[in-house]
N, C-alpha and C positions, 0 to 999 in steps of 0.2 A: 239739348246742350247744345248751347252758341260755341262756335269755332273760330274765334277771335285772331283775326289776321291785324298787328300793327307794326309795320318798322320806318313809324314816320314820330312817333315821340313816345312820353312815356307821361302824359300827364291823363291818355284815357288808358284805363283798363276795366278786360271783364267783368269787374264787382262793377262798374260805374251800371253795367244796363238790361246785369241779374232780375234787379225788381220787377222791373218790361215785362222785361222772355219773362219768365215769371206768370205777369199779369193778361200773358198773351199769345203766348205761345201754343198751349194745350196739351205740352212734352213732345212738342215738334223739335227737330234739329235745324238750324238754321244756320248759316255762313256769315259774319260780321268781320268786313275789311275796311280800315280807313289808309288810305290813299293820298296822294296831294293832286295839288291839280292838274300836273299834268296827266296821270293815269286816268283819272274821271272825264279827264274833258275827253280822251281816246274812245272810253268808253261811249262816254255819249254823242260821240261819233258815229261810234260801230252799230249801236244800238238803239238811237235815237235820230241819226243820220243834223244831231246836233254838234254841230265842231266849235262849242267853249263847255268852262269846267260847268262845273255844276255842285249843289253842295250835299246831294243824297242820290242813290238812285239802287232800286229795288227789281230784285231779277229774281220774280216767283216761278213755282215746279207748280205747271198745272196741270198736272196730277192730284183729281180728288183724295185715293186713297195715302197720299205723298205722305212717308215719319219727316220728311227732309220741303219744309215751308220756301228754301228759295238761298236770293243771297241778297244782303246790305251795305250797297259801296257810301261812305263815307268823306268826303273831301275834310281833311284836317285843315286844310286852308283856307278854303273858303267857310265853313266852320268855323276857321276863327278869327275872321275880317268879320262873322253876320253878331259872332259876340262880342266884339269889340261896337260898332255901331250902335247893336241893342242894348250896351251894358249888364251884362252878365254873363260866365262863364264860359269857357268852350265847354267844361261836363255837364251843366245845362243846356249847349245847345247842341252837344254832338247827341245830351237824350232823347232830346227835340226830335232831330233828325229820323232819331233809332223809331221812334215812335210814331212819327210819318212814314218810315220804312217797312216796319213791321205792317201797320195797317193795309198797304200795298201790298203785302204777301199774303195780307187777310183777305184780300178779292176787295178787299176797300178804294173807291177813285174818285178824288174829288171833281177830274174834273167831265164826268160827267154822272156820278149821284146827284141828289135831292138835298147835299148837304149832311147825309149821312157822315161822313168820315170825318168833316168841320165836329159834329156834337159830338164821335167818340174819342175823336182829339183833344175837341176842349175836355174832356169828361174827365181824361189822365192824368192833364195837364194841374185839373183841378187835384184830383189825388194822391198828386206827387208832389205839386206846392211849386211848380215849374213856370217860368215863362211864359208869355203868348206862344202859342203854336205859327208856322209856318202857312195854315189856311188864316188864320185871324190875321196876322201881319200883311198877306198877301194881297187880301182884300179893301 
């Protein structure tokens, strides 16, 4: 189950993320929050020491047998700007961010792996016919 919290916009709903959740979560629960830049900036400052807004943050649960994977936080404002910049919809951008966040919850880390996260991300994106992934456009 996705505990979905979105008080920012009506353009995104839990239904936009269900196919990705079913594909990746293996029946475990997670929290998905859609927030503004100010809120994600504060979380980024508190948890990563970076005083700036970002597009997505993931907070995995560190217990191996937990039924709860963790939390994904997406900035609607930053996602909307990226969607405009890359010429696709906010729904597609949010889905890309959700995939990226889910992979982090599942233990993938593009900053320290040997491309495993990028490969998995590309595989899912191709299956869902989504635009370029975060790791592809950031490389």
